N, CA and C atoms of all chains as a GROMACS GRO file, in nm:
protein
  627
    1UNK      N    1  13.738   9.096   9.272
    1UNK     CA    2  13.609   9.057   9.349
    1UNK      C    3  13.612   9.263   9.432
    2UNK      N    4  13.600   9.361   9.375
    2UNK     CA    5  13.597   9.480   9.424
    2UNK      C    6  13.420   9.480   9.439
    3UNK      N    7  13.348   9.480   9.449
    3UNK     CA    8  13.206   9.522   9.436
    3UNK      C    9  13.192   9.591   9.571
    4UNK      N   10  13.108   9.690   9.584
    4UNK     CA   11  13.084   9.748   9.692
    4UNK      C   12  12.993   9.688   9.804
    5UNK      N   13  12.930   9.510   9.740
    5UNK     CA   14  12.904   9.396   9.821
    5UNK      C   15  12.929   9.274   9.847
    6UNK      N   16  13.012   9.261   9.749
    6UNK     CA   17  13.070   9.110   9.767
    6UNK      C   18  13.259   9.169   9.797
    7UNK      N   19  13.315   9.099   9.876
    7UNK     CA   20  13.424   9.158   9.883
    7UNK      C   21  13.528   8.972   9.881
    8UNK      N   22  13.622   8.965   9.884
    8UNK     CA   23  13.676   8.811   9.850
    8UNK      C   24  13.841   8.838   9.953
    9UNK      N   25  13.854   8.782  10.018
    9UNK     CA   26  13.988   8.801  10.098
    9UNK      C   27  14.047   8.627  10.146
   10UNK      N   28  14.167   8.646  10.174
   10UNK     CA   29  14.208   8.546  10.234
   10UNK      C   30  14.134   8.451  10.320
   11UNK      N   31  13.998   8.500  10.442
   11UNK     CA   32  13.906   8.409  10.513
   11UNK      C   33  13.859   8.378  10.412
   12UNK      N   34  13.785   8.398  10.312
   12UNK     CA   35  13.701   8.379  10.250
   12UNK      C   36  13.592   8.478  10.160
   13UNK      N   37  13.463   8.439  10.140
   13UNK     CA   38  13.373   8.594  10.103
   13UNK      C   39  13.304   8.660  10.160
   14UNK      N   40  13.284   8.809  10.135
   14UNK     CA   41  13.213   8.879  10.229
   14UNK      C   42  13.100   8.920  10.161
   15UNK      N   43  12.956   8.908  10.219
   15UNK     CA   44  12.874   8.994  10.125
   15UNK      C   45  12.721   9.055  10.207
   16UNK      N   46  12.742   9.188  10.156
   16UNK     CA   47  12.647   9.274  10.278
   16UNK      C   48  12.508   9.272  10.218
   17UNK      N   49  12.399   9.264  10.297
   17UNK     CA   50  12.302   9.260  10.227
   17UNK      C   51  12.200   9.399  10.326
   18UNK      N   52  12.149   9.445  10.267
   18UNK     CA   53  12.058   9.556  10.333
   18UNK      C   54  11.940   9.492  10.373
   19UNK      N   55  11.891   9.528  10.531
   19UNK     CA   56  11.814   9.475  10.568
   19UNK      C   57  11.645   9.514  10.569
   20UNK      N   58  11.631   9.618  10.442
   20UNK     CA   59  11.488   9.647  10.418
   20UNK      C   60  11.456   9.620  10.264
   21UNK      N   61  11.569   9.522  10.246
   21UNK     CA   62  11.550   9.440  10.130
   21UNK      C   63  11.543   9.298  10.138
   22UNK      N   64  11.655   9.254  10.228
   22UNK     CA   65  11.658   9.143  10.238
   22UNK      C   66  11.651   9.102  10.414
   23UNK      N   67  11.578   9.009  10.436
   23UNK     CA   68  11.477   9.027  10.500
   23UNK      C   69  11.499   8.929  10.635
   24UNK      N   70  11.476   8.838  10.729
   24UNK     CA   71  11.528   8.814  10.838
   24UNK      C   72  11.553   8.678  10.742
   25UNK      N   73  11.468   8.557  10.633
   25UNK     CA   74  11.395   8.448  10.608
   25UNK      C   75  11.485   8.416  10.523
   26UNK      N   76  11.550   8.609  10.430
   26UNK     CA   77  11.673   8.534  10.310
   26UNK      C   78  11.818   8.507  10.400
   27UNK      N   79  11.834   8.603  10.545
   27UNK     CA   80  11.991   8.482  10.580
   27UNK      C   81  11.941   8.424  10.701
   28UNK      N   82  11.794   8.338  10.687
   28UNK     CA   83  11.767   8.200  10.817
   28UNK      C   84  11.754   8.147  10.702
   29UNK      N   85  11.728   8.173  10.560
   29UNK     CA   86  11.806   8.074  10.452
   29UNK      C   87  11.941   8.033  10.382
   30UNK      N   88  11.989   8.153  10.392
   30UNK     CA   89  12.165   8.065  10.424
   30UNK      C   90  12.251   8.064  10.492
   31UNK      N   91  12.150   8.074  10.592
   31UNK     CA   92  12.201   8.000  10.756
   31UNK      C   93  12.184   7.868  10.705
   32UNK      N   94  12.058   7.814  10.694
   32UNK     CA   95  12.030   7.676  10.661
   32UNK      C   96  12.139   7.648  10.524
   33UNK      N   97  12.138   7.679  10.451
   33UNK     CA   98  12.231   7.601  10.363
   33UNK      C   99  12.394   7.578  10.387
   34UNK      N  100  12.451   7.717  10.447
   34UNK     CA  101  12.635   7.728  10.433
   34UNK      C  102  12.620   7.685  10.613
   35UNK      N  103  12.543   7.638  10.710
   35UNK     CA  104  12.519   7.620  10.833
   35UNK      C  105  12.655   7.711  10.892
   36UNK      N  106  12.810   7.597  10.976
   36UNK     CA  107  12.926   7.702  11.018
   36UNK      C  108  12.981   7.747  10.930
   37UNK      N  109  12.926   7.703  10.846
   37UNK     CA  110  13.105   7.801  10.739
   37UNK      C  111  13.011   7.935  10.747
   38UNK      N  112  12.944   8.013  10.823
   38UNK     CA  113  12.869   8.093  10.727
   38UNK      C  114  12.850   8.234  10.905
   39UNK      N  115  12.886   8.306  10.894
   39UNK     CA  116  12.887   8.420  11.030
   39UNK      C  117  12.813   8.502  10.947
   40UNK      N  118  12.714   8.543  11.052
   40UNK     CA  119  12.607   8.660  10.970
   40UNK      C  120  12.648   8.784  11.128
   41UNK      N  121  12.702   8.901  11.120
   41UNK     CA  122  12.644   8.978  11.199
   41UNK      C  123  12.606   9.102  11.156
   42UNK      N  124  12.500   9.154  11.220
   42UNK     CA  125  12.407   9.289  11.173
   42UNK      C  126  12.476   9.450  11.225
   43UNK      N  127  12.519   9.457  11.114
   43UNK     CA  128  12.572   9.550  11.135
   43UNK      C  129  12.510   9.716  11.108
   44UNK      N  130  12.460   9.802  11.146
   44UNK     CA  131  12.346   9.911  11.134
   44UNK      C  132  12.236   9.879  11.030
   45UNK      N  133  12.218   9.934  10.879
   45UNK     CA  134  12.118   9.876  10.846
   45UNK      C  135  12.175   9.730  10.718
   46UNK      N  136  12.226   9.740  10.765
   46UNK     CA  137  12.308   9.584  10.710
   46UNK      C  138  12.293   9.444  10.777
   47UNK      N  139  12.306   9.338  10.704
   47UNK     CA  140  12.376   9.225  10.789
   47UNK      C  141  12.505   9.206  10.670
   48UNK      N  142  12.589   9.157  10.774
   48UNK     CA  143  12.713   9.116  10.689
   48UNK      C  144  12.742   8.999  10.765
   49UNK      N  145  12.799   8.893  10.556
   49UNK     CA  146  12.780   8.724  10.600
   49UNK      C  147  12.924   8.705  10.546
   50UNK      N  148  13.002   8.624  10.652
   50UNK     CA  149  13.108   8.554  10.604
   50UNK      C  150  13.064   8.428  10.579
   51UNK      N  151  13.189   8.408  10.415
   51UNK     CA  152  13.131   8.289  10.381
   51UNK      C  153  13.340   8.182  10.422
   52UNK      N  154  13.364   8.111  10.479
   52UNK     CA  155  13.446   8.057  10.480
   52UNK      C  156  13.525   7.959  10.335
   53UNK      N  157  13.375   7.863  10.323
   53UNK     CA  158  13.424   7.852  10.279
   53UNK      C  159  13.341   7.820  10.109
   54UNK      N  160  13.332   7.896  10.040
   54UNK     CA  161  13.180   7.869   9.928
   54UNK      C  162  13.216   7.953   9.826
   55UNK      N  163  13.167   7.901   9.732
   55UNK     CA  164  13.214   7.973   9.590
   55UNK      C  165  13.156   8.091   9.521
   56UNK      N  166  13.166   8.173   9.481
   56UNK     CA  167  13.031   8.319   9.453
   56UNK      C  168  12.971   8.273   9.377
   57UNK      N  169  13.006   8.181   9.271
   57UNK     CA  170  12.823   8.155   9.173
   57UNK      C  171  12.747   8.107   9.268
   58UNK      N  172  12.776   8.031   9.361
   58UNK     CA  173  12.675   7.940   9.442
   58UNK      C  174  12.581   7.994   9.540
   59UNK      N  175  12.698   8.137   9.565
   59UNK     CA  176  12.617   8.264   9.700
   59UNK      C  177  12.505   8.356   9.580
   60UNK      N  178  12.568   8.351   9.490
   60UNK     CA  179  12.508   8.434   9.402
   60UNK      C  180  12.334   8.392   9.339
   61UNK      N  181  12.352   8.225   9.356
   61UNK     CA  182  12.252   8.106   9.328
   61UNK      C  183  12.169   8.157   9.431
   62UNK      N  184  12.188   8.152   9.569
   62UNK     CA  185  12.158   8.156   9.679
   62UNK      C  186  12.016   8.299   9.642
   63UNK      N  187  12.086   8.391   9.654
   63UNK     CA  188  12.062   8.478   9.658
   63UNK      C  189  11.933   8.532   9.513
   64UNK      N  190  11.924   8.443   9.404
   64UNK     CA  191  11.821   8.433   9.293
   64UNK      C  192  11.697   8.371   9.398
   65UNK      N  193  11.723   8.282   9.431
   65UNK     CA  194  11.602   8.191   9.498
   65UNK      C  195  11.549   8.278   9.592
   66UNK      N  196  11.638   8.428   9.670
   66UNK     CA  197  11.567   8.480   9.764
   66UNK      C  198  11.477   8.498   9.636
   67UNK      N  199  11.472   8.596   9.565
   67UNK     CA  200  11.440   8.716   9.435
   67UNK      C  201  11.297   8.618   9.439
   68UNK      N  202  11.317   8.488   9.402
   68UNK     CA  203  11.182   8.390   9.342
   68UNK      C  204  11.082   8.398   9.432
   69UNK      N  205  11.124   8.388   9.585
   69UNK     CA  206  11.003   8.379   9.708
   69UNK      C  207  10.986   8.559   9.716
   70UNK      N  208  11.042   8.659   9.685
   70UNK     CA  209  10.999   8.814   9.721
   70UNK      C  210  10.870   8.796   9.643
   71UNK      N  211  10.906   8.774   9.533
   71UNK     CA  212  10.828   8.803   9.326
   71UNK      C  213  10.730   8.716   9.418
   72UNK      N  214  10.731   8.572   9.428
   72UNK     CA  215  10.597   8.499   9.502
   72UNK      C  216  10.534   8.589   9.624
   73UNK      N  217  10.526   8.626   9.654
   73UNK     CA  218  10.520   8.693   9.754
   73UNK      C  219  10.364   8.744   9.770
   74UNK      N  220  12.376  11.037   7.698
   74UNK     CA  221  12.341  10.970   7.775
   74UNK      C  222  12.357  10.974   7.902
   75UNK      N  223  12.380  10.899   8.004
   75UNK     CA  224  12.455  10.861   8.143
   75UNK      C  225  12.455  10.759   8.078
   76UNK      N  226  12.598  10.728   8.161
   76UNK     CA  227  12.644  10.600   8.135
   76UNK      C  228  12.628  10.475   8.282
   77UNK      N  229  12.582  10.421   8.240
   77UNK     CA  230  12.576  10.286   8.384
   77UNK      C  231  12.680  10.255   8.424
   78UNK      N  232  12.677  10.262   8.584
   78UNK     CA  233  12.816  10.229   8.655
   78UNK      C  234  12.858  10.079   8.614
   79UNK      N  235  12.997  10.140   8.638
   79UNK     CA  236  13.026   9.944   8.573
   79UNK      C  237  13.165   9.861   8.690
   80UNK      N  238  13.168   9.787   8.693
   80UNK     CA  239  13.276   9.749   8.820
   80UNK      C  240  13.258   9.588   8.868
   81UNK      N  241  13.394   9.468   8.819
   81UNK     CA  242  13.388   9.384   8.791
   81UNK      C  243  13.310   9.311   8.738
   82UNK      N  244  13.257   9.290   8.623
   82UNK     CA  245  13.168   9.258   8.580
   82UNK      C  246  13.035   9.235   8.597
   83UNK      N  247  13.029   9.354   8.722
   83UNK     CA  248  12.873   9.407   8.739
   83UNK      C  249  12.855   9.576   8.666
   84UNK      N  250  12.688   9.576   8.719
   84UNK     CA  251  12.679   9.703   8.578
   84UNK      C  252  12.526   9.747   8.727
   85UNK      N  253  12.545   9.851   8.734
   85UNK     CA  254  12.423   9.910   8.815
   85UNK      C  255  12.341   9.990   8.805
   86UNK      N  256  12.174   9.949   8.787
   86UNK     CA  257  12.068   9.994   8.756
   86UNK      C  258  12.026  10.112   8.873
   87UNK      N  259  12.049  10.238   8.883
   87UNK     CA  260  11.930  10.321   9.043
   87UNK      C  261  11.807  10.307   8.939
   88UNK      N  262  11.730  10.257   9.071
   88UNK     CA  263  11.578  10.311   9.047
   88UNK      C  264  11.494  10.355   9.134
   89UNK      N  265  11.401  10.386   9.095
   89UNK     CA  266  11.330  10.508   9.192
   89UNK      C  267  11.219  10.450   9.220
   90UNK      N  268  11.203  10.454   9.382
   90UNK     CA  269  11.100  10.352   9.449
   90UNK      C  270  10.966  10.406   9.363
   91UNK      N  271  10.947  10.514   9.383
   91UNK     CA  272  10.815  10.607   9.292
   91UNK      C  273  10.801  10.603   9.216
   92UNK      N  274  10.883  10.539   9.096
   92UNK     CA  275  10.871  10.534   8.986
   92UNK      C  276  10.799  10.400   8.939
   93UNK      N  277  10.854  10.295   8.967
   93UNK     CA  278  10.942  10.129   9.017
   93UNK      C  279  10.900  10.144   9.168
   94UNK      N  280  10.750  10.047   9.194
   94UNK     CA  281  10.812   9.974   9.282
   94UNK      C  282  10.819   9.853   9.297
   95UNK      N  283  10.898   9.775   9.444
   95UNK     CA  284  11.003   9.730   9.499
   95UNK      C  285  10.897   9.571   9.420
   96UNK      N  286  10.786   9.576   9.401
   96UNK     CA  287  10.686   9.430   9.300
   96UNK      C  288  10.785   9.451   9.178
   97UNK      N  289  10.768   9.545   9.093
   97UNK     CA  290  10.809   9.558   9.008
   97UNK      C  291  10.937   9.562   8.980
   98UNK      N  292  10.999   9.546   9.063
   98UNK     CA  293  11.162   9.552   9.071
   98UNK      C  294  11.173   9.425   9.033
   99UNK      N  295  11.191   9.315   9.157
   99UNK     CA  296  11.094   9.180   9.208
   99UNK      C  297  11.082   9.112   9.036
  100UNK      N  298  10.968   9.169   9.001
  100UNK     CA  299  10.920   9.103   8.925
  100UNK      C  300  11.046   9.063   8.781
  101UNK      N  301  11.073   9.198   8.723
  101UNK     CA  302  11.164   9.199   8.590
  101UNK      C  303  11.274   9.160   8.664
  102UNK      N  304  11.385   9.156   8.822
  102UNK     CA  305  11.498   9.070   8.797
  102UNK      C  306  11.435   8.900   8.769
  103UNK      N  307  11.282   8.883   8.814
  103UNK     CA  308  11.236   8.728   8.735
  103UNK      C  309  11.291   8.678   8.644
  104UNK      N  310  11.279   8.792   8.533
  104UNK     CA  311  11.256   8.786   8.412
  104UNK      C  312  11.380   8.763   8.344
  105UNK      N  313  11.509   8.807   8.417
  105UNK     CA  314  11.651   8.830   8.404
  105UNK      C  315  11.745   8.654   8.490
  106UNK      N  316  11.629   8.646   8.543
  106UNK     CA  317  11.734   8.506   8.607
  106UNK      C  318  11.837   8.445   8.539
  107UNK      N  319  11.792   8.398   8.442
  107UNK     CA  320  11.864   8.302   8.353
  107UNK      C  321  11.936   8.375   8.280
  108UNK      N  322  11.956   8.496   8.239
  108UNK     CA  323  12.075   8.550   8.217
  108UNK      C  324  12.145   8.601   8.323
  109UNK      N  325  12.110   8.702   8.420
  109UNK     CA  326  12.247   8.775   8.515
  109UNK      C  327  12.199   8.752   8.634
  110UNK      N  328  12.313   8.729   8.707
  110UNK     CA  329  12.292   8.739   8.867
  110UNK      C  330  12.265   8.902   8.930
  111UNK      N  331  12.116   8.855   9.036
  111UNK     CA  332  12.107   9.000   9.065
  111UNK      C  333  12.131   9.075   9.219
  112UNK      N  334  12.166   9.124   9.232
  112UNK     CA  335  12.218   9.182   9.403
  112UNK      C  336  12.102   9.316   9.414
  113UNK      N  337  12.030   9.335   9.513
  113UNK     CA  338  12.000   9.409   9.526
  113UNK      C  339  11.985   9.530   9.637
  114UNK      N  340  12.040   9.683   9.653
  114UNK     CA  341  12.070   9.719   9.794
  114UNK      C  342  11.957   9.855   9.750
  115UNK      N  343  11.970   9.981   9.847
  115UNK     CA  344  11.922  10.069   9.902
  115UNK      C  345  12.026  10.144   9.877
  116UNK      N  346  11.956  10.215   9.797
  116UNK     CA  347  12.114  10.332   9.689
  116UNK      C  348  12.103  10.477   9.837
  117UNK      N  349  11.951  10.523   9.825
  117UNK     CA  350  11.947  10.648   9.867
  117UNK      C  351  11.889  10.645   9.910
  118UNK      N  352  11.801  10.711   9.976
  118UNK     CA  353  11.588  10.757  10.036
  118UNK      C  354  11.520  10.680   9.844
  119UNK      N  355  11.443  10.624   9.890
  119UNK     CA  356  11.323  10.638   9.787
  119UNK      C  357  11.409  10.554   9.665
  120UNK      N  358  11.542  10.485   9.638
  120UNK     CA  359  11.593  10.461   9.541
  120UNK      C  360  11.684  10.322   9.599
  121UNK      N  361  11.674  10.193   9.450
  121UNK     CA  362  11.666  10.102   9.480
  121UNK      C  363  11.825  10.054   9.373
  122UNK      N  364  11.919  10.030   9.418
  122UNK     CA  365  12.048   9.974   9.267
  122UNK      C  366  11.978   9.845   9.282
  123UNK      N  367  12.048   9.796   9.124
  123UNK     CA  368  11.962   9.678   9.075
  123UNK      C  369  12.131   9.650   9.015
  124UNK      N  370  12.176   9.515   9.127
  124UNK     CA  371  12.316   9.522   9.029
  124UNK      C  372  12.310   9.415   8.944
  125UNK      N  373  12.335   9.387   8.811
  125UNK     CA  374  12.306   9.297   8.771
  125UNK      C  375  12.489   9.215   8.708
  126UNK      N  376  12.466   9.054   8.708
  126UNK     CA  377  12.625   9.019   8.594
  126UNK      C  378  12.563   8.940   8.593
  127UNK      N  379  12.594   8.924   8.409
  127UNK     CA  380  12.560   8.813   8.330
  127UNK      C  381  12.657   8.701   8.345
  128UNK      N  382  12.564   8.557   8.342
  128UNK     CA  383  12.592   8.476   8.336
  128UNK      C  384  12.704   8.420   8.238
  129UNK      N  385  12.687   8.430   8.109
  129UNK     CA  386  12.741   8.444   7.955
  129UNK      C  387  12.764   8.552   7.939
  130UNK      N  388  12.881   8.534   7.828
  130UNK     CA  389  12.971   8.712   7.812
  130UNK      C  390  12.818   8.803   7.706
  131UNK      N  391  12.836   8.910   7.822
  131UNK     CA  392  12.683   9.014   7.742
  131UNK      C  393  12.800   9.176   7.726
  132UNK      N  394  12.688   9.259   7.691
  132UNK     CA  395  12.746   9.372   7.653
  132UNK      C  396  12.665   9.423   7.824
  133UNK      N  397  12.759   9.478   7.905
  133UNK     CA  398  12.659   9.548   8.065
  133UNK      C  399  12.580   9.641   7.994
  134UNK      N  400  12.606   9.719   7.875
  134UNK     CA  401  12.515   9.826   7.887
  134UNK      C  402  12.330   9.776   7.849
  135UNK      N  403  12.366   9.712   7.764
  135UNK     CA  404  12.249   9.632   7.660
  135UNK      C  405  12.195   9.564   7.770
  136UNK      N  406  12.222   9.554   7.834
  136UNK     CA  407  12.151   9.448   7.958
  136UNK      C  408  12.095   9.537   8.042
  137UNK      N  409  12.157   9.640   8.113
  137UNK     CA  410  12.131   9.726   8.178
  137UNK      C  411  12.008   9.825   8.085
  138UNK      N  412  11.979   9.814   7.962
  138UNK     CA  413  11.937   9.884   7.928
  138UNK      C  414  11.786   9.780   7.876
  139UNK      N  415  11.820   9.708   7.862
  139UNK     CA  416  11.719   9.554   7.861
  139UNK      C  417  11.628   9.554   8.006
  140UNK      N  418  11.707   9.562   8.109
  140UNK     CA  419  11.621   9.591   8.199
  140UNK      C  420  11.510   9.670   8.206
  141UNK      N  421  11.544   9.794   8.221
  141UNK     CA  422  11.518   9.916   8.220
  141UNK      C  423  11.365   9.855   8.125
  142UNK      N  424  11.404   9.816   8.021
  142UNK     CA  425  11.239   9.815   7.884
  142UNK      C  426  11.168   9.732   8.044
  143UNK      N  427  11.223   9.628   8.065
  143UNK     CA  428  11.130   9.457   8.152
  143UNK      C  429  11.072   9.598   8.253
  144UNK      N  430  11.141   9.687   8.325
  144UNK     CA  431  11.094   9.718   8.447
  144UNK      C  432  10.988   9.780   8.408
  145UNK      N  433  10.959   9.865   8.300
  145UNK     CA  434  10.832   9.981   8.258
  145UNK      C  435  10.788   9.883   8.202
  146UNK      N  436  10.772   9.779   8.142
  146UNK     CA  437  10.653   9.651   8.098
  146UNK      C  438  10.608   9.595   8.182
  147UNK      N  439  10.696   9.606   8.308
  147UNK     CA  440  10.592   9.570   8.435
  147UNK      C  441  10.512   9.666   8.518
  148UNK      N  442  10.589   9.766   8.517
  148UNK     CA  443  10.525   9.860   8.570
  148UNK      C  444  10.410   9.895   8.578
  149UNK      N  445  10.436   9.902   8.363
  149UNK     CA  446  10.288   9.909   8.301
  149UNK      C  447  10.117   9.814   8.316
  150UNK      N  448  10.215   9.657   8.364
  150UNK     CA  449  10.112   9.567   8.380
  150UNK      C  450  10.060   9.573   8.552
  151UNK      N  451  10.139   9.615   8.614
  151UNK     CA  452  10.065   9.625   8.725
  151UNK      C  453   9.960   9.768   8.776
  152UNK      N  454  10.048   9.852   8.669
  152UNK     CA  455   9.908  10.003   8.687
  152UNK      C  456   9.761   9.956   8.606
  153UNK      N  457   9.808   9.864   8.509
  153UNK     CA  458   9.680   9.820   8.483
  153UNK      C  459   9.637   9.732   8.511
  154UNK      N  460   9.679   9.708   8.593
  154UNK     CA  461   9.604   9.564   8.695
  154UNK      C  462   9.563   9.619   8.838
  155UNK      N  463   9.587   9.705   8.839
  155UNK     CA  464   9.560   9.837   8.949
  155UNK      C  465   9.402   9.918   8.934
  156UNK      N  466   9.390   9.944   8.765
  156UNK     CA  467   9.288  10.014   8.707
  156UNK      C  468   9.145   9.893   8.693
  157UNK      N  469   9.179   9.797   8.656
  157UNK     CA  470   9.118   9.698   8.604
  157UNK      C  471   9.078   9.628   8.701
  158UNK      N  472   9.149   9.654   8.813
  158UNK     CA  473   9.092   9.543   8.914
  158UNK      C  474   8.892   9.530   8.960
  159UNK      N  475   8.890   9.675   8.963
  159UNK     CA  476   8.710   9.605   8.990
  159UNK      C  477   8.619   9.577   8.846
  160UNK      N  478   8.675   9.597   8.710
  160UNK     CA  479   8.615   9.590   8.599
  160UNK      C  480   8.617   9.456   8.627
  161UNK      N  481   8.740   9.366   8.629
  161UNK     CA  482   8.791   9.212   8.592
  161UNK      C  483   8.743   9.081   8.716
  162UNK      N  484   8.653   9.178   8.866
  162UNK     CA  485   8.551   9.161   8.952
  162UNK      C  486   8.497   9.134   8.965
  163UNK      N  487   8.368   9.228   8.890
  163UNK     CA  488   8.267   9.227   8.829
  163UNK      C  489   8.210   9.120   8.751
  164UNK      N  490   8.326   9.134   8.661
  164UNK     CA  491   8.291   9.024   8.496
  164UNK      C  492   8.308   8.866   8.573
  165UNK      N  493   8.440   8.834   8.677
  165UNK     CA  494   8.436   8.729   8.695
  165UNK      C  495   8.295   8.675   8.766
  166UNK      N  496   8.224   8.802   8.847
  166UNK     CA  497   8.139   8.811   8.987
  166UNK      C  498   8.044   8.729   8.842
  167UNK      N  499   8.002   8.834   8.713
  167UNK     CA  500   7.948   8.809   8.651
  167UNK      C  501   7.934   8.626   8.629
  168UNK      N  502   8.030   8.599   8.558
  168UNK     CA  503   8.087   8.457   8.514
  168UNK      C  504   7.982   8.357   8.636
  169UNK      N  505   8.077   8.364   8.723
  169UNK     CA  506   8.068   8.296   8.795
  169UNK      C  507   7.844   8.291   8.853
  170UNK      N  508   7.782   8.402   8.877
  170UNK     CA  509   7.627   8.380   8.861
  170UNK      C  510   7.592   8.366   8.746
  171UNK      N  511   7.648   8.320   8.631
  171UNK     CA  512   7.523   8.298   8.570
  171UNK      C  513   7.609   8.167   8.506
  172UNK      N  514   7.690   8.097   8.569
  172UNK     CA  515   7.718   7.954   8.550
  172UNK      C  516   7.631   7.876   8.659
  173UNK      N  517   7.637   7.934   8.778
  173UNK     CA  518   7.586   7.850   8.879
  173UNK      C  519   7.446   7.997   8.977
  174UNK      N  520   7.312   8.002   8.900
  174UNK     CA  521   7.244   8.146   8.997
  174UNK      C  522   7.250   8.053   9.110
  175UNK      N  523   7.234   7.982   9.171
  175UNK     CA  524   7.222   7.959   9.313
  175UNK      C  525   7.270   8.057   9.425
  176UNK      N  526   7.412   8.067   9.315
  176UNK     CA  527   7.533   8.170   9.414
  176UNK      C  528   7.464   8.327   9.473
  177UNK      N  529   7.341   8.348   9.378
  177UNK     CA  530   7.333   8.514   9.378
  177UNK      C  531   7.300   8.486   9.460
  178UNK      N  532   7.162   8.381   9.494
  178UNK     CA  533   7.042   8.397   9.642
  178UNK      C  534   7.126   8.371   9.764
  179UNK      N  535   7.239   8.264   9.774
  179UNK     CA  536   7.380   8.280   9.872
  179UNK      C  537   7.458   8.395   9.938
  180UNK      N  538   7.432   8.468   9.814
  180UNK     CA  539   7.536   8.581   9.865
  180UNK      C  540   7.403   8.706   9.882
  181UNK      N  541   7.316   8.720   9.875
  181UNK     CA  542   7.220   8.823   9.924
  181UNK      C  543   7.122   8.770  10.068
  182UNK      N  544   7.176   8.612  10.045
  182UNK     CA  545   7.100   8.558  10.175
  182UNK      C  546   7.234   8.620  10.288
  183UNK      N  547   7.368   8.584  10.258
  183UNK     CA  548   7.408   8.638  10.337
  183UNK      C  549   7.460   8.789  10.362
  184UNK      N  550   7.451   8.907  10.282
  184UNK     CA  551   7.475   8.968  10.245
  184UNK      C  552   7.361   9.059  10.387
  185UNK      N  553   7.248   8.995  10.350
  185UNK     CA  554   7.152   9.037  10.432
  185UNK      C  555   7.144   8.970  10.612
  186UNK      N  556   7.166   8.854  10.632
  186UNK     CA  557   7.234   8.802  10.749
  186UNK      C  558   7.354   8.906  10.846
  187UNK      N  559   7.490   8.981  10.726
  187UNK     CA  560   7.599   9.061  10.758
  187UNK      C  561   7.493   9.156  10.774
  188UNK      N  562   7.384   9.220  10.755
  188UNK     CA  563   7.411   9.339  10.792
  188UNK      C  564   7.248   9.315  10.943
  189UNK      N  565   7.168   9.258  10.965
  189UNK     CA  566   7.078   9.234  11.069
  189UNK      C  567   7.243   9.204  11.204
  190UNK      N  568   7.331   9.140  11.172
  190UNK     CA  569   7.459   9.137  11.279
  190UNK      C  570   7.508   9.238  11.238
  191UNK      N  571   7.546   9.338  11.221
  191UNK     CA  572   7.549   9.452  11.184
  191UNK      C  573   7.445   9.575  11.314
  192UNK      N  574   7.302   9.562  11.275
  192UNK     CA  575   7.262   9.642  11.306
  192UNK      C  576   7.246   9.595  11.469
  193UNK      N  577   7.271   9.484  11.480
  193UNK     CA  578   7.243   9.371  11.650
  193UNK      C  579   7.370   9.445  11.708
  194UNK      N  580   7.475   9.437  11.677
  194UNK     CA  581   7.558   9.473  11.720
  194UNK      C  582   7.624   9.666  11.762
  195UNK      N  583   7.486   9.743  11.700
  195UNK     CA  584   7.494   9.833  11.682
  195UNK      C  585   7.408   9.876  11.791
  196UNK      N  586   7.284   9.809  11.833
  196UNK     CA  587   7.194   9.817  11.914
  196UNK      C  588   7.273   9.749  12.109
  197UNK      N  589   7.356   9.727  12.057
  197UNK     CA  590   7.400   9.658  12.177
  197UNK      C  591   7.461   9.733  12.276
  198UNK      N  592   7.514   9.810  12.163
  198UNK     CA  593   7.663   9.928  12.183
  198UNK      C  594   7.533  10.093  12.218
  199UNK      N  595   7.424  10.048  12.185
  199UNK     CA  596   7.347  10.185  12.226
  199UNK      C  597   7.311  10.155  12.388
  200UNK      N  598   7.274  10.026  12.392
  200UNK     CA  599   7.258  10.040  12.504
  200UNK      C  600   7.371  10.020  12.646
  201UNK      N  601   7.445   9.954  12.610
  201UNK     CA  602   7.565   9.976  12.725
  201UNK      C  603   7.570  10.138  12.701
  202UNK      N  604   7.597  10.216  12.659
  202UNK     CA  605   7.605  10.368  12.668
  202UNK      C  606   7.575  10.378  12.828
  203UNK      N  607   7.639  10.521  12.855
  203UNK     CA  608   7.519  10.518  13.053
  203UNK      C  609   7.470  10.673  13.010
  204UNK      N  610   7.370  10.646  13.076
  204UNK     CA  611   7.272  10.716  13.059
  204UNK      C  612   7.337  10.863  13.108
  205UNK      N  613   7.310  11.017  13.085
  205UNK     CA  614   7.393  11.092  13.077
  205UNK      C  615   7.268  11.156  13.224
  206UNK      N  616   7.307  11.231  13.344
  206UNK     CA  617   7.205  11.276  13.446
  206UNK      C  618   7.152  11.406  13.381
  207UNK      N  619   7.058  11.491  13.404
  207UNK     CA  620   7.003  11.613  13.389
  207UNK      C  621   7.074  11.655  13.484
  208UNK      N  622   7.114  11.844  13.458
  208UNK     CA  623   7.123  11.927  13.528
  208UNK      C  624   7.038  11.927  13.667
  209UNK      N  625   7.011  11.968  13.727
  209UNK     CA  626   6.927  11.981  13.878
  209UNK      C  627   6.902  12.157  13.899
   0.00000   0.00000   0.00000
């Protein structure tokens, strides 16, 4: 994976989310889904989500549900 | 024609927020949910980057162009919705009132009550204002 927002290394998958587009609700949703397997850090205008043990497709599926929520607002 | 940026199976579509508001981007994205994964990023001031990754094998340029079409379609839909909002409201009100004429009377009474309340509040405000003393 070589995208600017999704990176994979030995420790797991790292996802960058802009705070203006993915608010606290999106981050909380990830936290409730992945629990201890997820570390969230805020760096400037981005949330940095580090998944210790997750599959890329599952992470992207979680992003989809946020899009549904945003659309229905 | 300018090509879309592609990396690792993803295609990037830069979107001007002034031309296509965020609601339009969300709606267009929703339509593409069964075909592609969607990631949004703030590219620059007033610009959102929409990244698409097809779930099944697909041409990235075609996918990006189809997304642009969808954006335009939703932008038109929301613009029309705004323009026609007042007419739609009037039509709905008329339909509702003709179905139940008693609603007209109720609405009129409520409007009168609101006006009376407003007048009373203004009168109360006037009374509370301190009286200015004249110069000697």
